[in-house]
ZAMARGU-4260 file (C-alpha; in steps of 0.2 Angstrom, whole numbers, plus 5000, padded with zeros to 4 digits):
<rodrens>
0) 4910/5243/4826 | 4931/5236/4823 | 4935/5238/4842 | 4920/5231/4847 | 4922/5214/4838
5) 4941/5215/4842 | 4935/5218/4860 | 4924/5202/4860 | 4934/5192/4852 | 4946/5195/4865
10) 4934/5192/4880 | 4929/5175/4870 | 4945/5168/4870 | 4949/5175/4888 | 4931/5165/4892
15) 4939/5149/4885 | 4956/5149/4893 | 4947/5153/4908 | 4937/5138/4907 | 4951/5125/4901
20) 4962/5132/4917 | 4945/5132/4928 | 4944/5111/4924 | 4960/5107/4930 | 4957/5097/4946
25) 4973/5095/4957 | 4968/5077/4971 | 4976/5077/4987 | 4981/5061/4995 | 4996/5052/5010
30) 4997/5038/5016 | 5007/5022/5013 | 5024/5018/5006 | 5020/5002/5002 | 5009/5008/4988
35) 5016/5023/4984 | 5029/5016/4969 | 5012/5009/4959 | 5001/5028/4968 | 5015/5037/4957
40) 5014/5024/4942 | 4995/5029/4941 | 4996/5047/4943 | 5007/5050/4931 | 4998/5039/4918
45) 4981/5047/4925 | 4988/5064/4920 | 4991/5059/4901 | 4972/5049/4901 | 4965/5066/4905
50) 4978/5078/4895 | 4985/5085/4911 | 4969/5091/4916 | 4968/5079/4934 | 4985/5077/4943
55) 4987/5068/4959 | 4999/5074/4972 | 5002/5060/4983 | 5016/5062/4998 | 5022/5043/5004
60) 5021/5047/5022 | 5018/5030/5030 | 5002/5024/5034 | 4999/5029/5049 | 5002/5047/5044
65) 4989/5043/5028 | 4975/5037/5045 | 4980/5054/5053 | 4978/5066/5041 | 4962/5058/5034
70) 4952/5059/5051 | 4960/5077/5049 | 4954/5081/5034 | 4968/5090/5025 | 4970/5075/5011
75) 4955/5070/4998 | 4960/5052/4999 | 4973/5043/5012 | 4980/5026/5009 | 4989/5010/5023
80) 4988/4995/5023 | 4980/4994/5038 | 4960/4993/5039 | 4954/5006/5050 | 4951/5004/5067
85) 4932/5001/5075 | 4937/5017/5085 | 4940/5028/5070 | 4928/5021/5058 | 4914/5026/5073
90) 4922/5045/5076 | 4921/5046/5056 | 4904/5042/5057 | 4899/5052/5070 | 4907/5068/5063
95) 4901/5064/5045 | 4886/5057/5046 | 4889/5043/5036 | 4906/5028/5035 | 4924/5029/5029
100) 4925/5016/5017 | 4940/5009/5016 | 4945/5003/4995 | 4957/4988/4990 | 4968/4997/4976
105) 4982/4982/4977 | 4989/4967/4984 | 5008/4965/4988 | 5021/4955/4996 | 5030/4961/5011
110) 5047/4954/5006 | 5064/4951/5017 | 5078/4962/5011 | 5097/4962/5015 | 5112/4966/5011
115) 5126/4949/5010 | 5141/4953/4999 | 5141/4943/4987 | 5125/4934/4988 | 5111/4939/4978
120) 5092/4935/4978 | 5087/4918/4984 | 5091/4916/5006 | 5077/4904/5011 | 5067/4910/5029
125) 5054/4901/5035 | 5043/4910/5051 | 5053/4903/5065 | 5069/4911/5059 | 5065/4925/5053
130) 5053/4929/5071 | 5072/4924/5080 | 5081/4937/5069 | 5070/4948/5076 | 5068/4942/5093
135) 5087/4946/5093 | 5090/4926/5096 | 5098/4924/5081 | 5112/4936/5079 | 5122/4929/5064
140) 5120/4925/5046 | 5130/4908/5049 | 5118/4902/5063 | 5114/4885/5061 | 5095/4887/5059
145) 5096/4899/5044 | 5114/4886/5036 | 5101/4872/5037 | 5088/4883/5027 | 5102/4887/5013
150) 5114/4870/5012 | 5119/4875/4996 | 5125/4892/5000 | 5138/4895/5012 | 5133/4910/5022
155) 5144/4923/5030 | 5151/4924/5050 | 5144/4942/5047 | 5132/4951/5060 | 5115/4954/5059
160) 5109/4969/5060 | 5089/4970/5061 | 5081/4984/5052 | 5064/4989/5055 | 5049/5005/5055
165) 5052/5018/5065 | 5036/5026/5060 | 5018/5019/5058 | 5017/5007/5045 | 5005/4997/5036
170) 5019/4985/5032 | 5024/4983/5049 | 5009/4978/5052 | 5008/4965/5036 | 5024/4958/5045
175) 5021/4958/5063 | 5003/4949/5059 | 5014/4935/5051 | 5026/4934/5063 | 5011/4931/5075
180) 5006/4919/5066 | 5020/4908/5064 | 5026/4913/5081 | 5015/4911/5097 | 5030/4918/5107
185) 5027/4932/5097 | 5011/4935/5098 | 5009/4934/5118 | 5025/4945/5118 | 5024/4960/5106
190) 5008/4955/5092 | 5002/4963/5080 | 5000/4984/5073 | 5006/4998/5063 | 5020/5000/5078
195) 5023/4990/5088 | 5037/4987/5104 | 5052/4980/5095 | 5062/4966/5105 | 5076/4973/5092
200) 5084/4984/5080 | 5088/5001/5072 | 5071/5009/5065 | 5067/5020/5050 | 5055/5028/5042
205) 5045/5024/5027 | 5049/5011/5014 | 5062/5021/5008 | 5072/5024/5022 | 5071/5003/5026
210) 5078/5001/5009 | 5092/5013/5013 | 5097/5006/5029 | 5098/4991/5022 | 5110/4993/5005
215) 5119/5005/5014 | 5123/4991/5029 | 5131/4975/5025 | 5124/4960/5037 | 5107/4970/5037
220) 5091/4962/5036 | 5074/4970/5034 | 5057/4969/5024 | 5050/4979/5011 | 5037/4980/4997
225) 5042/4970/4983 | 5039/4983/4972 | 5052/4993/4983 | 5066/4979/4981 | 5063/4978/4961
230) 5065/4996/4960 | 5078/4998/4972 | 5089/4983/4967 | 5088/4974/4985 | 5092/4959/4988
235) 5077/4948/4994 | 5072/4931/5003 | 5061/4917/4997 | 5049/4909/5012 | 5042/4894/5016
240) 5026/4893/5018 | 5012/4884/5027 | 5012/4872/5014 | 5031/4869/5017 | 5035/4875/5001
245) 5050/4889/4998 | 5040/4901/4988 | 5048/4917/4980 | 5037/4932/4978 | 5029/4934/4961
250) 5013/4944/4960 | 5007/4926/4956 | 5013/4917/4970 | 5002/4933/4978 | 4987/4930/4966
255) 4986/4913/4973 | 4987/4916/4990 | 4972/4929/4990 | 4963/4921/4979 | 4960/4902/4987
260) 4947/4911/4998 | 4944/4929/4999 | 4938/4931/5013 | 4920/4944/5014 | 4930/4955/5025
265) 4944/4960/5017 | 4953/4967/5034 | 4959/4950/5033 | 4976/4949/5028 | 4985/4938/5017
270) 5001/4931/5029 | 5003/4912/5028 | 4987/4905/5019 | 4986/4888/5014 | 4989/4891/4996
275) 4999/4878/4991 | 5011/4891/4979 | 5006/4907/4988 | 5016/4919/4995 | 5015/4919/5014
280) 5017/4938/5019 | 5005/4949/5008 | 4990/4962/5011 | 4977/4975/5003 | 4982/4992/5001
285) 4971/5002/5003 | 4963/5019/5000 | 4952/5027/5012 | 4936/5040/5003 | 4922/5048/5014
290) 4906/5041/5008 | 4899/5060/5011 | 4914/5066/5000 | 4906/5083/5006 | 4910/5081/5022
295) 4928/5082/5020 | 4935/5098/5022 | 4949/5095/5009 | 4936/5094/4994 | 4930/5110/4993
300) 4919/5107/4979 | 4906/5094/4968 | 4919/5094/4953 | 4935/5091/4965 | 4921/5075/4971
305) 4919/5069/4953 | 4936/5071/4948 | 4944/5058/4964 | 4928/5048/4961 | 4932/5043/4941
310) 4952/5044/4945 | 4947/5028/4958 | 4938/5021/4946 | 4953/5020/4933 | 4963/5014/4947
315) 4952/4999/4952 | 4950/4995/4931 | 4961/5002/4917 | 4976/5007/4931 | 4976/4987/4936
320) 4988/4987/4920 | 5001/4995/4931 | 5001/4983/4945 | 5010/4969/4939 | 5024/4977/4931
325) 5029/4985/4946 | 5027/4968/4958 | 5009/4969/4966 | 4994/4960/4959 | 4980/4964/4950
330) 4965/4965/4961 | 4957/4948/4964 | 4937/4950/4956 | 4929/4949/4973 | 4936/4965/4979
335) 4935/4972/4965 | 4914/4972/4967 | 4916/4979/4982 | 4922/4992/4979 | 4910/4994/4963
340) 4898/4993/4976 | 4906/5007/4990 | 4910/5018/4972 | 4890/5016/4973 | 4887/5025/4989
345) 4898/5038/4987 | 4889/5054/4988 | 4890/5073/4988 | 4877/5082/4998 | 4867/5069/4999
350) 4866/5066/4980 | 4873/5049/4975 | 4885/5055/4962 | 4896/5039/4965 | 4881/5029/4957
355) 4878/5041/4943 | 4898/5041/4937 | 4898/5024/4938 | 4882/5017/4931 | 4876/5001/4933
</rodrens>
């Protein structure tokens, strides 16, 4: 009898341990480097919130890689600052009989980063000058067009090394969208996309690669998310917006640009909006998920689908507390409501589990 009780007790413990371990879930995501510092911080915080039960494994591989892996169904969610094209959306609908959702997770600046010995934050740029630099027309830092914008700074007679992304990048999409708005020549000859044929410059992979190249090259200029500039202590510039005001990148300036007229279609980038004090080079980062979560081969069971939904809800609500600490802006209320509407439509085998978890 004693042996039987011990055996039952042991089996009970094993069963309890199996239940605990069965509840552990890893959520796999990949994509944009632009929001990577925020997603990584959210992952760390969410692991604590769930007492280690849920971990988020996010790989910063660029928006192009995130979109590709999302389409290949090797990840549970993707991240991008480049809204999915109509062709990709149509292909997803054909394969999964459901929509591909672009859910805005955060909003942030793409800033001009540079390496000028002895000169820190605050070199002023405008759209014309930035386009000319990336065309290769302005070749030295003491060029008259640049010096005229910075009369209080003596810019060095130093060659400009242009750094741009070599991979498919949502940051590039935001950057080139801005250049296309402020320069007709850029719009006509180069245009905007996650990858473009650059007129000049040296390529680097990811926000990390651009940041590293800028920091290691005196005279270099690049573009990075504001968060990367802050985290790596890289000098960054101020930009004159379409209202004629010189704007320092801050999440307040980004929020003003977004809130002046939030469009119904959030694929529209907030590059050079008419906001008086809005920073002119900014855009959303989106999480990519399938409407029919069971159609994504990377999601193997209902528990994973439910935990993904719970993380998504947390990231657009409580998780937004992390945004301002890292140089991102909180989601505008209109974007939050758009997200909730999409979450309510998330399904598992036809069952509206998003609506069940989110509630009314």
